[in-house]
All heavy atoms as a GROMACS GRO file, in nm:
protein
  624
    1MET      N    1   6.438  -3.375   9.193
    1MET     CA    2   6.317  -3.452   9.205
    1MET      C    3   6.330  -3.579   9.122
    1MET      O    4   6.371  -3.576   9.008
    1MET     CB    5   6.198  -3.369   9.157
    1MET     CG    6   6.067  -3.440   9.170
    1MET     SD    7   5.930  -3.328   9.139
    1MET     CE    8   5.865  -3.399   8.992
    2ILE      N    9   6.294  -3.690   9.180
    2ILE     CA   10   6.299  -3.817   9.111
    2ILE      C   11   6.164  -3.840   9.044
    2ILE      O   12   6.060  -3.826   9.106
    2ILE     CB   13   6.328  -3.932   9.209
    2ILE    CG1   14   6.465  -3.912   9.274
    2ILE    CG2   15   6.320  -4.066   9.139
    2ILE    CD1   16   6.495  -4.009   9.385
    3THR      N   17   6.168  -3.874   8.918
    3THR     CA   18   6.043  -3.905   8.848
    3THR      C   19   6.048  -4.049   8.800
    3THR      O   20   6.148  -4.096   8.749
    3THR     CB   21   6.021  -3.811   8.728
    3THR    OG1   22   6.132  -3.824   8.639
    3THR    CG2   23   6.007  -3.667   8.772
    4LYS      N   24   5.939  -4.117   8.823
    4LYS     CA   25   5.923  -4.254   8.778
    4LYS      C   26   5.789  -4.265   8.710
    4LYS      O   27   5.697  -4.190   8.740
    4LYS     CB   28   5.928  -4.352   8.896
    4LYS     CG   29   6.060  -4.360   8.966
    4LYS     CD   30   6.055  -4.464   9.075
    4LYS     CE   31   6.187  -4.472   9.146
    4LYS     NZ   32   6.185  -4.575   9.253
    5SER      N   33   5.777  -4.358   8.621
    5SER     CA   34   5.648  -4.383   8.557
    5SER      C   35   5.559  -4.459   8.654
    5SER      O   36   5.605  -4.542   8.732
    5SER     CB   37   5.667  -4.466   8.431
    5SER     OG   38   5.742  -4.395   8.337
    6LEU      N   39   5.431  -4.430   8.647
    6LEU     CA   40   5.334  -4.502   8.728
    6LEU      C   41   5.306  -4.636   8.662
    6LEU      O   42   5.309  -4.648   8.540
    6LEU     CB   43   5.204  -4.424   8.739
    6LEU     CG   44   5.207  -4.293   8.816
    6LEU    CD1   45   5.073  -4.223   8.805
    6LEU    CD2   46   5.239  -4.319   8.962
    7SER      N   47   5.274  -4.733   8.744
    7SER     CA   48   5.232  -4.861   8.688
    7SER      C   49   5.097  -4.841   8.619
    7SER      O   50   5.023  -4.746   8.649
    7SER     CB   51   5.220  -4.966   8.798
    7SER     OG   52   5.109  -4.936   8.882
    8THR      N   53   5.065  -4.930   8.530
    8THR     CA   54   4.935  -4.924   8.462
    8THR      C   55   4.823  -4.930   8.562
    8THR      O   56   4.723  -4.859   8.550
    8THR     CB   57   4.924  -5.038   8.359
    8THR    OG1   58   5.034  -5.030   8.268
    8THR    CG2   59   4.795  -5.030   8.281
    9GLU      N   60   4.838  -5.014   8.664
    9GLU     CA   61   4.736  -5.026   8.767
    9GLU      C   62   4.717  -4.895   8.843
    9GLU      O   63   4.604  -4.851   8.867
    9GLU     CB   64   4.774  -5.137   8.865
    9GLU     CG   65   4.672  -5.158   8.975
    9GLU     CD   66   4.715  -5.264   9.076
    9GLU    OE1   67   4.809  -5.340   9.050
    9GLU    OE2   68   4.653  -5.266   9.184
   10ALA      N   69   4.827  -4.830   8.879
   10ALA     CA   70   4.818  -4.702   8.950
   10ALA      C   71   4.753  -4.595   8.862
   10ALA      O   72   4.670  -4.517   8.908
   10ALA     CB   73   4.955  -4.656   8.996
   11GLU      N   74   4.791  -4.591   8.735
   11GLU     CA   75   4.729  -4.495   8.642
   11GLU      C   76   4.579  -4.517   8.633
   11GLU      O   77   4.502  -4.422   8.634
   11GLU     CB   78   4.792  -4.506   8.504
   11GLU     CG   79   4.924  -4.438   8.490
   11GLU     CD   80   4.972  -4.437   8.346
   11GLU    OE1   81   4.889  -4.417   8.255
   11GLU    OE2   82   5.093  -4.454   8.326
   12THR      N   83   4.540  -4.644   8.622
   12THR     CA   84   4.397  -4.677   8.614
   12THR      C   85   4.324  -4.633   8.739
   12THR      O   86   4.215  -4.574   8.731
   12THR     CB   87   4.378  -4.828   8.591
   12THR    OG1   88   4.445  -4.865   8.470
   12THR    CG2   89   4.232  -4.866   8.582
   13ARG      N   90   4.382  -4.658   8.857
   13ARG     CA   91   4.318  -4.618   8.983
   13ARG      C   92   4.307  -4.467   8.993
   13ARG      O   93   4.205  -4.414   9.040
   13ARG     CB   94   4.395  -4.675   9.103
   13ARG     CG   95   4.381  -4.824   9.119
   13ARG     CD   96   4.430  -4.873   9.254
   13ARG     NE   97   4.559  -4.819   9.292
   13ARG     CZ   98   4.675  -4.883   9.282
   13ARG    NH1   99   4.679  -5.005   9.234
   13ARG    NH2  100   4.787  -4.824   9.320
   14ILE      N  101   4.410  -4.395   8.951
   14ILE     CA  102   4.407  -4.249   8.958
   14ILE      C  103   4.303  -4.194   8.862
   14ILE      O  104   4.225  -4.105   8.899
   14ILE     CB  105   4.546  -4.190   8.929
   14ILE    CG1  106   4.640  -4.222   9.046
   14ILE    CG2  107   4.539  -4.039   8.905
   14ILE    CD1  108   4.785  -4.190   9.019
   15LYS      N  109   4.299  -4.244   8.740
   15LYS     CA  110   4.197  -4.198   8.644
   15LYS      C  111   4.058  -4.224   8.699
   15LYS      O  112   3.970  -4.138   8.692
   15LYS     CB  113   4.216  -4.268   8.510
   15LYS     CG  114   4.333  -4.216   8.432
   15LYS     CD  115   4.350  -4.294   8.302
   15LYS     CE  116   4.476  -4.250   8.229
   15LYS     NZ  117   4.500  -4.329   8.107
   16ASP      N  118   4.036  -4.344   8.754
   16ASP     CA  119   3.906  -4.377   8.811
   16ASP      C  120   3.872  -4.284   8.927
   16ASP      O  121   3.758  -4.239   8.940
   16ASP     CB  122   3.906  -4.523   8.858
   16ASP     CG  123   3.773  -4.564   8.915
   16ASP    OD1  124   3.674  -4.567   8.838
   16ASP    OD2  125   3.766  -4.591   9.038
   17PHE      N  126   3.970  -4.254   9.011
   17PHE     CA  127   3.950  -4.164   9.125
   17PHE      C  128   3.899  -4.028   9.077
   17PHE      O  129   3.803  -3.974   9.130
   17PHE     CB  130   4.082  -4.149   9.201
   17PHE     CG  131   4.073  -4.060   9.322
   17PHE    CD1  132   4.014  -4.106   9.438
   17PHE    CD2  133   4.128  -3.934   9.320
   17PHE    CE1  134   4.009  -4.025   9.551
   17PHE    CE2  135   4.123  -3.852   9.431
   17PHE     CZ  136   4.062  -3.898   9.548
   18PHE      N  137   3.964  -3.973   8.973
   18PHE     CA  138   3.925  -3.840   8.927
   18PHE      C  139   3.803  -3.842   8.836
   18PHE      O  140   3.735  -3.741   8.823
   18PHE     CB  141   4.043  -3.772   8.856
   18PHE     CG  142   4.147  -3.722   8.954
   18PHE    CD1  143   4.277  -3.770   8.948
   18PHE    CD2  144   4.116  -3.631   9.051
   18PHE    CE1  145   4.374  -3.726   9.037
   18PHE    CE2  146   4.211  -3.586   9.142
   18PHE     CZ  147   4.340  -3.634   9.134
   19ILE      N  148   3.771  -3.954   8.778
   19ILE     CA  149   3.650  -3.963   8.695
   19ILE      C  150   3.527  -3.989   8.781
   19ILE      O  151   3.422  -3.927   8.760
   19ILE     CB  152   3.665  -4.073   8.587
   19ILE    CG1  153   3.768  -4.030   8.483
   19ILE    CG2  154   3.531  -4.104   8.521
   19ILE    CD1  155   3.810  -4.140   8.386
   20ASN      N  156   3.540  -4.078   8.878
   20ASN     CA  157   3.423  -4.123   8.954
   20ASN      C  158   3.413  -4.071   9.097
   20ASN      O  159   3.310  -4.089   9.162
   20ASN     CB  160   3.422  -4.277   8.960
   20ASN     CG  161   3.406  -4.337   8.822
   20ASN    OD1  162   3.321  -4.296   8.745
   20ASN    ND2  163   3.491  -4.433   8.790
   21THR      N  164   3.519  -4.009   9.149
   21THR     CA  165   3.517  -3.975   9.290
   21THR      C  166   3.516  -3.824   9.315
   21THR      O  167   3.428  -3.773   9.383
   21THR     CB  168   3.638  -4.038   9.361
   21THR    OG1  169   3.636  -4.179   9.335
   21THR    CG2  170   3.632  -4.018   9.510
   22ILE      N  171   3.614  -3.754   9.262
   22ILE     CA  172   3.624  -3.609   9.285
   22ILE      C  173   3.694  -3.546   9.165
   22ILE      O  174   3.782  -3.605   9.105
   22ILE     CB  175   3.702  -3.578   9.416
   22ILE    CG1  176   3.696  -3.430   9.451
   22ILE    CG2  177   3.844  -3.630   9.411
   22ILE    CD1  178   3.751  -3.395   9.590
   23GLU      N  179   3.653  -3.425   9.133
   23GLU     CA  180   3.716  -3.351   9.024
   23GLU      C  181   3.853  -3.302   9.068
   23GLU      O  182   3.870  -3.264   9.185
   23GLU     CB  183   3.630  -3.229   8.987
   23GLU     CG  184   3.496  -3.263   8.924
   23GLU     CD  185   3.510  -3.314   8.783
   23GLU    OE1  186   3.599  -3.266   8.710
   23GLU    OE2  187   3.432  -3.403   8.746
   24PRO      N  188   3.951  -3.303   8.979
   24PRO     CA  189   4.085  -3.255   9.015
   24PRO      C  190   4.084  -3.114   9.075
   24PRO      O  191   4.154  -3.088   9.173
   24PRO     CB  192   4.163  -3.259   8.883
   24PRO     CG  193   4.095  -3.365   8.803
   24PRO     CD  194   3.949  -3.355   8.841
   25LYS      N  195   4.003  -3.024   9.020
   25LYS     CA  196   3.996  -2.888   9.073
   25LYS      C  197   3.944  -2.887   9.217
   25LYS      O  198   3.992  -2.811   9.300
   25LYS     CB  199   3.907  -2.799   8.985
   25LYS     CG  200   3.970  -2.761   8.853
   25LYS     CD  201   3.875  -2.680   8.769
   25LYS     CE  202   3.887  -2.535   8.808
   25LYS     NZ  203   3.813  -2.446   8.716
   26ASP      N  204   3.847  -2.973   9.245
   26ASP     CA  205   3.792  -2.980   9.381
   26ASP      C  206   3.895  -3.036   9.479
   26ASP      O  207   3.906  -2.989   9.592
   26ASP     CB  208   3.665  -3.066   9.384
   26ASP     CG  209   3.550  -3.001   9.309
   26ASP    OD1  210   3.550  -2.877   9.294
   26ASP    OD2  211   3.460  -3.075   9.266
   27LEU      N  212   3.970  -3.137   9.436
   27LEU     CA  213   4.073  -3.192   9.524
   27LEU      C  214   4.183  -3.089   9.548
   27LEU      O  215   4.230  -3.074   9.660
   27LEU     CB  216   4.131  -3.320   9.466
   27LEU     CG  217   4.237  -3.387   9.554
   27LEU    CD1  218   4.181  -3.424   9.690
   27LEU    CD2  219   4.295  -3.509   9.486
   28ALA      N  220   4.224  -3.019   9.443
   28ALA     CA  221   4.326  -2.916   9.460
   28ALA      C  222   4.278  -2.808   9.558
   28ALA      O  223   4.355  -2.765   9.646
   28ALA     CB  224   4.361  -2.853   9.325
   29LYS      N  225   4.153  -2.769   9.547
   29LYS     CA  226   4.097  -2.670   9.639
   29LYS      C  227   4.098  -2.724   9.782
   29LYS      O  228   4.135  -2.653   9.877
   29LYS     CB  229   3.954  -2.635   9.598
   29LYS     CG  230   3.889  -2.532   9.688
   29LYS     CD  231   3.748  -2.501   9.641
   29LYS     CE  232   3.681  -2.403   9.734
   29LYS     NZ  233   3.543  -2.373   9.693
   30THR      N  234   4.061  -2.849   9.799
   30THR     CA  235   4.060  -2.914   9.930
   30THR      C  236   4.199  -2.917   9.991
   30THR      O  237   4.217  -2.886  10.109
   30THR     CB  238   4.004  -3.057   9.917
   30THR    OG1  239   3.868  -3.048   9.873
   30THR    CG2  240   4.010  -3.132  10.046
   31ILE      N  241   4.299  -2.953   9.912
   31ILE     CA  242   4.436  -2.957   9.961
   31ILE      C  243   4.481  -2.818  10.003
   31ILE      O  244   4.544  -2.801  10.109
   31ILE     CB  245   4.530  -3.016   9.853
   31ILE    CG1  246   4.498  -3.165   9.834
   31ILE    CG2  247   4.677  -2.996   9.891
   31ILE    CD1  248   4.564  -3.226   9.711
   32ARG      N  249   4.450  -2.718   9.923
   32ARG     CA  250   4.488  -2.580   9.959
   32ARG      C  251   4.419  -2.534  10.086
   32ARG      O  252   4.478  -2.464  10.169
   32ARG     CB  253   4.456  -2.486   9.843
   32ARG     CG  254   4.549  -2.506   9.726
   32ARG     CD  255   4.522  -2.406   9.614
   32ARG     NE  256   4.604  -2.438   9.500
   32ARG     CZ  257   4.560  -2.498   9.389
   32ARG    NH1  258   4.433  -2.530   9.378
   32ARG    NH2  259   4.642  -2.524   9.291
   33GLN      N  260   4.292  -2.572  10.104
   33GLN     CA  261   4.219  -2.533  10.224
   33GLN      C  262   4.281  -2.593  10.349
   33GLN      O  263   4.296  -2.526  10.450
   33GLN     CB  264   4.072  -2.574  10.214
   33GLN     CG  265   3.992  -2.490  10.119
   33GLN     CD  266   3.852  -2.542  10.099
   33GLN    OE1  267   3.826  -2.662  10.111
   33GLN    NE2  268   3.760  -2.452  10.067
   34VAL      N  269   4.316  -2.721  10.343
   34VAL     CA  270   4.375  -2.783  10.461
   34VAL      C  271   4.515  -2.728  10.487
   34VAL      O  272   4.554  -2.708  10.602
   34VAL     CB  273   4.375  -2.938  10.453
   34VAL    CG1  274   4.482  -2.993  10.363
   34VAL    CG2  275   4.386  -2.998  10.591
   35ASN      N  276   4.591  -2.702  10.381
   35ASN     CA  277   4.722  -2.641  10.400
   35ASN      C  278   4.709  -2.505  10.467
   35ASN      O  279   4.787  -2.471  10.557
   35ASN     CB  280   4.795  -2.628  10.266
   35ASN     CG  281   4.849  -2.758  10.216
   35ASN    OD1  282   4.862  -2.854  10.291
   35ASN    ND2  283   4.879  -2.764  10.089
   36TYR      N  284   4.612  -2.426  10.424
   36TYR     CA  285   4.589  -2.295  10.483
   36TYR      C  286   4.552  -2.309  10.631
   36TYR      O  287   4.610  -2.242  10.718
   36TYR     CB  288   4.476  -2.222  10.408
   36TYR     CG  289   4.428  -2.099  10.478
   36TYR    CD1  290   4.500  -1.980  10.470
   36TYR    CD2  291   4.311  -2.100  10.554
   36TYR    CE1  292   4.456  -1.866  10.536
   36TYR    CE2  293   4.267  -1.987  10.620
   36TYR     CZ  294   4.340  -1.871  10.610
   36TYR     OH  295   4.296  -1.759  10.676
   37ALA      N  296   4.456  -2.397  10.660
   37ALA     CA  297   4.410  -2.413  10.798
   37ALA      C  298   4.523  -2.461  10.889
   37ALA      O  299   4.541  -2.410  10.999
   37ALA     CB  300   4.293  -2.510  10.803
   38LEU      N  301   4.599  -2.558  10.843
   38LEU     CA  302   4.708  -2.611  10.926
   38LEU      C  303   4.819  -2.508  10.943
   38LEU      O  304   4.877  -2.498  11.051
   38LEU     CB  305   4.762  -2.740  10.866
   38LEU     CG  306   4.663  -2.857  10.868
   38LEU    CD1  307   4.720  -2.977  10.794
   38LEU    CD2  308   4.623  -2.894  11.010
   39SER      N  309   4.848  -2.431  10.839
   39SER     CA  310   4.950  -2.326  10.849
   39SER      C  311   4.906  -2.218  10.948
   39SER      O  312   4.985  -2.176  11.033
   39SER     CB  313   4.974  -2.261  10.713
   39SER     OG  314   5.026  -2.355  10.622
   40MET      N  315   4.781  -2.176  10.937
   40MET     CA  316   4.730  -2.073  11.028
   40MET      C  317   4.728  -2.125  11.172
   40MET      O  318   4.761  -2.053  11.265
   40MET     CB  319   4.591  -2.027  10.986
   40MET     CG  320   4.588  -1.958  10.850
   40MET     SD  321   4.702  -1.819  10.836
   40MET     CE  322   4.621  -1.700  10.940
   41CYS      N  323   4.690  -2.249  11.189
   41CYS     CA  324   4.688  -2.309  11.322
   41CYS      C  325   4.828  -2.309  11.381
   41CYS      O  326   4.847  -2.276  11.498
   41CYS     CB  327   4.633  -2.450  11.315
   41CYS     SG  328   4.625  -2.533  11.474
   42SER      N  329   4.923  -2.345  11.301
   42SER     CA  330   5.061  -2.350  11.347
   42SER      C  331   5.112  -2.212  11.386
   42SER      O  332   5.175  -2.194  11.489
   42SER     CB  333   5.149  -2.411  11.238
   42SER     OG  334   5.283  -2.407  11.274
   43MET      N  335   5.082  -2.112  11.303
   43MET     CA  336   5.133  -1.977  11.328
   43MET      C  337   5.059  -1.906  11.440
   43MET      O  338   5.117  -1.826  11.512
   43MET     CB  339   5.123  -1.893  11.200
   43MET     CG  340   5.220  -1.938  11.093
   43MET     SD  341   5.223  -1.829  10.949
   43MET     CE  342   5.058  -1.845  10.885
   44ARG      N  343   4.932  -1.935  11.456
   44ARG     CA  344   4.850  -1.860  11.552
   44ARG      C  345   4.813  -1.940  11.676
   44ARG      O  346   4.724  -1.901  11.751
   44ARG     CB  347   4.722  -1.813  11.485
   44ARG     CG  348   4.747  -1.713  11.376
   44ARG     CD  349   4.617  -1.665  11.319
   44ARG     NE  350   4.640  -1.564  11.217
   44ARG     CZ  351   4.547  -1.516  11.140
   44ARG    NH1  352   4.424  -1.560  11.150
   44ARG    NH2  353   4.576  -1.424  11.050
   45GLY      N  354   4.874  -2.051  11.696
   45GLY     CA  355   4.842  -2.130  11.814
   45GLY      C  356   4.703  -2.189  11.811
   45GLY      O  357   4.637  -2.199  11.914
   46CYS      N  358   4.655  -2.222  11.694
   46CYS     CA  359   4.528  -2.293  11.672
   46CYS      C  360   4.402  -2.210  11.695
   46CYS      O  361   4.294  -2.266  11.705
   46CYS     CB  362   4.522  -2.422  11.754
   46CYS     SG  363   4.639  -2.545  11.694
   47GLU      N  364   4.411  -2.079  11.700
   47GLU     CA  365   4.288  -2.001  11.713
   47GLU      C  366   4.204  -2.007  11.586
   47GLU      O  367   4.084  -1.986  11.590
   47GLU     CB  368   4.317  -1.856  11.750
   47GLU     CG  369   4.388  -1.776  11.641
   47GLU     CD  370   4.429  -1.637  11.685
   47GLU    OE1  371   4.480  -1.625  11.796
   47GLU    OE2  372   4.408  -1.544  11.608
   48THR      N  373   4.265  -2.038  11.474
   48THR     CA  374   4.194  -2.050  11.347
   48THR      C  375   4.128  -2.186  11.331
   48THR      O  376   4.034  -2.202  11.256
   48THR     CB  377   4.292  -2.028  11.230
   48THR    OG1  378   4.359  -1.905  11.248
   48THR    CG2  379   4.223  -2.027  11.096
   49LEU      N  380   4.175  -2.284  11.403
   49LEU     CA  381   4.133  -2.422  11.384
   49LEU      C  382   3.982  -2.439  11.394
   49LEU      O  383   3.923  -2.508  11.311
   49LEU     CB  384   4.204  -2.512  11.485
   49LEU     CG  385   4.181  -2.661  11.469
   49LEU    CD1  386   4.231  -2.708  11.334
   49LEU    CD2  387   4.252  -2.735  11.580
   50GLU      N  388   3.918  -2.380  11.492
   50GLU     CA  389   3.774  -2.400  11.511
   50GLU      C  390   3.694  -2.360  11.388
   50GLU      O  391   3.600  -2.429  11.350
   50GLU     CB  392   3.725  -2.321  11.633
   50GLU     CG  393   3.769  -2.379  11.765
   50GLU     CD  394   3.714  -2.518  11.789
   50GLU    OE1  395   3.596  -2.545  11.759
   50GLU    OE2  396   3.791  -2.602  11.838
   51SER      N  397   3.729  -2.251  11.323
   51SER     CA  398   3.653  -2.205  11.206
   51SER      C  399   3.683  -2.287  11.082
   51SER      O  400   3.611  -2.279  10.984
   51SER     CB  401   3.681  -2.057  11.179
   51SER     OG  402   3.816  -2.040  11.140
   52GLU      N  403   3.788  -2.366  11.084
   52GLU     CA  404   3.827  -2.444  10.967
   52GLU      C  405   3.804  -2.594  10.984
   52GLU      O  406   3.847  -2.673  10.901
   52GLU     CB  407   3.975  -2.420  10.936
   52GLU     CG  408   4.007  -2.277  10.896
   52GLU     CD  409   3.942  -2.237  10.765
   52GLU    OE1  410   3.924  -2.323  10.677
   52GLU    OE2  411   3.908  -2.118  10.750
   53LEU      N  412   3.735  -2.636  11.090
   53LEU     CA  413   3.718  -2.779  11.117
   53LEU      C  414   3.651  -2.854  11.002
   53LEU      O  415   3.691  -2.965  10.969
   53LEU     CB  416   3.641  -2.801  11.247
   53LEU     CG  417   3.723  -2.782  11.374
   53LEU    CD1  418   3.634  -2.802  11.497
   53LEU    CD2  419   3.842  -2.874  11.378
   54ASN      N  420   3.550  -2.795  10.939
   54ASN     CA  421   3.484  -2.862  10.827
   54ASN      C  422   3.580  -2.883  10.711
   54ASN      O  423   3.582  -2.989  10.650
   54ASN     CB  424   3.361  -2.784  10.780
   54ASN     CG  425   3.245  -2.800  10.875
   54ASN    OD1  426   3.239  -2.896  10.952
   54ASN    ND2  427   3.153  -2.707  10.871
   55ASN      N  428   3.659  -2.781  10.680
   55ASN     CA  429   3.756  -2.794  10.571
   55ASN      C  430   3.862  -2.899  10.603
   55ASN      O  431   3.900  -2.978  10.517
   55ASN     CB  432   3.825  -2.660  10.542
   55ASN     CG  433   3.735  -2.563  10.472
   55ASN    OD1  434   3.638  -2.601  10.408
   55ASN    ND2  435   3.765  -2.435  10.485
   56ILE      N  436   3.907  -2.901  10.727
   56ILE     CA  437   4.008  -2.999  10.767
   56ILE      C  438   3.950  -3.140  10.760
   56ILE      O  439   4.014  -3.233  10.710
   56ILE     CB  440   4.063  -2.968  10.907
   56ILE    CG1  441   4.146  -2.840  10.902
   56ILE    CG2  442   4.147  -3.084  10.960
   56ILE    CD1  443   4.186  -2.787  11.037
   57ASP      N  444   3.828  -3.156  10.805
   57ASP     CA  445   3.762  -3.286  10.801
   57ASP      C  446   3.748  -3.335  10.657
   57ASP      O  447   3.784  -3.449  10.625
   57ASP     CB  448   3.624  -3.276  10.867
   57ASP     CG  449   3.553  -3.410  10.872
   57ASP    OD1  450   3.616  -3.509  10.912
   57ASP    OD2  451   3.434  -3.414  10.836
   58ASP      N  452   3.698  -3.249  10.567
   58ASP     CA  453   3.685  -3.285  10.426
   58ASP      C  454   3.820  -3.315  10.364
   58ASP      O  455   3.835  -3.412  10.290
   58ASP     CB  456   3.617  -3.172  10.348
   58ASP     CG  457   3.470  -3.157  10.382
   58ASP    OD1  458   3.412  -3.249  10.443
   58ASP    OD2  459   3.414  -3.051  10.347
   59SER      N  460   3.917  -3.233  10.393
   59SER     CA  461   4.050  -3.250  10.336
   59SER      C  462   4.114  -3.380  10.383
   59SER      O  463   4.174  -3.453  10.303
   59SER     CB  464   4.140  -3.133  10.375
   59SER     OG  465   4.085  -3.012  10.327
   60PHE      N  466   4.099  -3.411  10.510
   60PHE     CA  467   4.153  -3.535  10.564
   60PHE      C  468   4.094  -3.654  10.490
   60PHE      O  469   4.164  -3.746  10.448
   60PHE     CB  470   4.121  -3.542  10.713
   60PHE     CG  471   4.173  -3.667  10.780
   60PHE    CD1  472   4.306  -3.677  10.815
   60PHE    CD2  473   4.087  -3.772  10.806
   60PHE    CE1  474   4.355  -3.792  10.876
   60PHE    CE2  475   4.135  -3.887  10.867
   60PHE     CZ  476   4.269  -3.897  10.902
   61TYR      N  477   3.963  -3.649  10.468
   61TYR     CA  478   3.894  -3.758  10.398
   61TYR      C  479   3.948  -3.774  10.257
   61TYR      O  480   3.985  -3.884  10.216
   61TYR     CB  481   3.744  -3.730  10.394
   61TYR     CG  482   3.668  -3.829  10.308
   61TYR    CD1  483   3.636  -3.955  10.357
   61TYR    CD2  484   3.630  -3.795  10.179
   61TYR    CE1  485   3.568  -4.046  10.278
   61TYR    CE2  486   3.562  -3.886  10.100
   61TYR     CZ  487   3.530  -4.010  10.150
   61TYR     OH  488   3.463  -4.100  10.071
   62TRP      N  489   3.955  -3.665  10.179
   62TRP     CA  490   3.996  -3.673  10.039
   62TRP      C  491   4.143  -3.708  10.025
   62TRP      O  492   4.182  -3.783   9.935
   62TRP     CB  493   3.963  -3.545   9.964
   62TRP     CG  494   3.816  -3.532   9.943
   62TRP    CD1  495   3.734  -3.436   9.996
   62TRP    CD2  496   3.732  -3.619   9.869
   62TRP    NE1  497   3.605  -3.459   9.958
   62TRP    CE2  498   3.600  -3.572   9.879
   62TRP    CE3  499   3.754  -3.735   9.794
   62TRP    CZ2  500   3.493  -3.634   9.817
   62TRP    CZ3  501   3.646  -3.797   9.733
   62TRP    CH2  502   3.518  -3.746   9.745
   63LEU      N  503   4.226  -3.656  10.111
   63LEU     CA  504   4.369  -3.690  10.102
   63LEU      C  505   4.392  -3.837  10.135
   63LEU      O  506   4.476  -3.902  10.072
   63LEU     CB  507   4.451  -3.599  10.194
   63LEU     CG  508   4.459  -3.454  10.147
   63LEU    CD1  509   4.527  -3.369  10.253
   63LEU    CD2  510   4.532  -3.443  10.014
   64ASN      N  511   4.317  -3.892  10.230
   64ASN     CA  512   4.328  -4.034  10.258
   64ASN      C  513   4.275  -4.119  10.143
   64ASN      O  514   4.332  -4.223  10.110
   64ASN     CB  515   4.258  -4.071  10.389
   64ASN     CG  516   4.346  -4.044  10.507
   64ASN    OD1  517   4.458  -4.091  10.513
   64ASN    ND2  518   4.297  -3.964  10.599
   65ARG      N  519   4.166  -4.075  10.080
   65ARG     CA  520   4.116  -4.148   9.964
   65ARG      C  521   4.220  -4.148   9.853
   65ARG      O  522   4.244  -4.251   9.789
   65ARG     CB  523   3.987  -4.083   9.911
   65ARG     CG  524   3.863  -4.101   9.994
   65ARG     CD  525   3.798  -4.239   9.982
   65ARG     NE  526   3.770  -4.281   9.846
   65ARG     CZ  527   3.654  -4.264   9.782
   65ARG    NH1  528   3.554  -4.204   9.843
   65ARG    NH2  529   3.638  -4.307   9.658
   66LEU      N  530   4.283  -4.034   9.828
   66LEU     CA  531   4.387  -4.027   9.725
   66LEU      C  532   4.506  -4.115   9.763
   66LEU      O  533   4.560  -4.186   9.678
   66LEU     CB  534   4.433  -3.883   9.703
   66LEU     CG  535   4.542  -3.864   9.598
   66LEU    CD1  536   4.500  -3.918   9.462
   66LEU    CD2  537   4.581  -3.717   9.589
   67ALA      N  538   4.545  -4.115   9.888
   67ALA     CA  539   4.656  -4.199   9.932
   67ALA      C  540   4.625  -4.346   9.906
   67ALA      O  541   4.711  -4.422   9.862
   67ALA     CB  542   4.684  -4.176  10.080
   68GLU      N  543   4.501  -4.387   9.930
   68GLU     CA  544   4.462  -4.525   9.904
   68GLU      C  545   4.462  -4.557   9.755
   68GLU      O  546   4.490  -4.669   9.715
   68GLU     CB  547   4.324  -4.555   9.964
   68GLU     CG  548   4.327  -4.568  10.114
   68GLU     CD  549   4.420  -4.679  10.160
   68GLU    OE1  550   4.401  -4.795  10.120
   68GLU    OE2  551   4.514  -4.649  10.234
   69VAL      N  552   4.430  -4.458   9.672
   69VAL     CA  553   4.437  -4.478   9.527
   69VAL      C  554   4.581  -4.496   9.484
   69VAL      O  555   4.615  -4.585   9.405
   69VAL     CB  556   4.372  -4.358   9.453
   69VAL    CG1  557   4.406  -4.361   9.304
   69VAL    CG2  558   4.222  -4.360   9.472
   70LEU      N  559   4.669  -4.413   9.537
   70LEU     CA  560   4.810  -4.418   9.497
   70LEU      C  561   4.880  -4.542   9.549
   70LEU      O  562   4.962  -4.602   9.479
   70LEU     CB  563   4.881  -4.292   9.547
   70LEU     CG  564   4.833  -4.161   9.488
   70LEU    CD1  565   4.900  -4.045   9.557
   70LEU    CD2  566   4.857  -4.157   9.338
   71ASP      N  567   4.850  -4.580   9.672
   71ASP     CA  568   4.918  -4.695   9.734
   71ASP      C  569   4.824  -4.760   9.833
   71ASP      O  570   4.824  -4.726   9.952
   71ASP     CB  571   5.046  -4.648   9.803
   71ASP     CG  572   5.123  -4.762   9.865
   71ASP    OD1  573   5.112  -4.876   9.817
   71ASP    OD2  574   5.195  -4.736   9.963
   72PRO      N  575   4.738  -4.851   9.786
   72PRO     CA  576   4.641  -4.914   9.876
   72PRO      C  577   4.710  -4.976   9.998
   72PRO      O  578   4.808  -5.048   9.984
   72PRO     CB  579   4.577  -5.022   9.788
   72PRO     CG  580   4.597  -4.975   9.649
   72PRO     CD  581   4.730  -4.904   9.650
   73TYR      N  582   4.657  -4.944  10.113
   73TYR     CA  583   4.714  -4.993  10.238
   73TYR      C  584   4.604  -5.042  10.330
   73TYR      O  585   4.611  -5.152  10.382
   73TYR     CB  586   4.794  -4.881  10.306
   73TYR     CG  587   4.849  -4.920  10.441
   73TYR    CD1  588   4.961  -5.001  10.452
   73TYR    CD2  589   4.788  -4.876  10.558
   73TYR    CE1  590   5.011  -5.036  10.576
   73TYR    CE2  591   4.837  -4.911  10.681
   73TYR     CZ  592   4.949  -4.991  10.690
   73TYR     OH  593   4.998  -5.026  10.813
   74LEU      N  594   4.502  -4.960  10.347
   74LEU     CA  595   4.396  -4.994  10.441
   74LEU      C  596   4.307  -5.107  10.392
   74LEU      O  597   4.250  -5.179  10.471
   74LEU     CB  598   4.311  -4.869  10.472
   74LEU     CG  599   4.386  -4.755  10.538
   74LEU    CD1  600   4.297  -4.634  10.552
   74LEU    CD2  601   4.442  -4.798  10.674
   75ASN      N  602   4.294  -5.122  10.260
   75ASN     CA  603   4.206  -5.223  10.204
   75ASN      C  604   4.279  -5.352  10.169
   75ASN      O  605   4.221  -5.442  10.111
   75ASN     CB  606   4.136  -5.170  10.079
   75ASN     CG  607   4.044  -5.054  10.112
   75ASN    OD1  608   3.985  -5.050  10.218
   75ASN    ND2  609   4.032  -4.960  10.021
   76VAL      N  610   4.406  -5.362  10.202
   76VAL     CA  611   4.485  -5.482  10.171
   76VAL      C  612   4.466  -5.583  10.282
   76VAL      O  613   4.475  -5.550  10.400
   76VAL     CB  614   4.635  -5.446  10.155
   76VAL    CG1  615   4.717  -5.572  10.136
   76VAL    CG2  616   4.654  -5.351  10.039
   77ASP      N  617   4.438  -5.706  10.244
   77ASP     CA  618   4.419  -5.812  10.345
   77ASP      C  619   4.550  -5.858  10.401
   77ASP      O  620   4.650  -5.862  10.344
   77ASP     CB  621   4.344  -5.930  10.285
   77ASP     CG  622   4.201  -5.892  10.250
   77ASP    OD1  623   4.144  -5.806  10.318
   77ASP    OD2  624   4.148  -5.951  10.153
   0.00000   0.00000   0.00000
């Protein structure tokens, strides 16, 4: 695994994300929920997907927010 230090700007954005947006425990739970739903969908031919749509929707939102914190792309002009 390659490890690099985060830039000061990235550290600031990440701290702000977890202070003002979502708690780390809640994000970790969200990531686990979407991983579970997607794994079950893959293994069972998506019969689980319908019951997990809310979790997938929430997870998609939070993972995209985190991605934008780590490497802004959508908000760049």
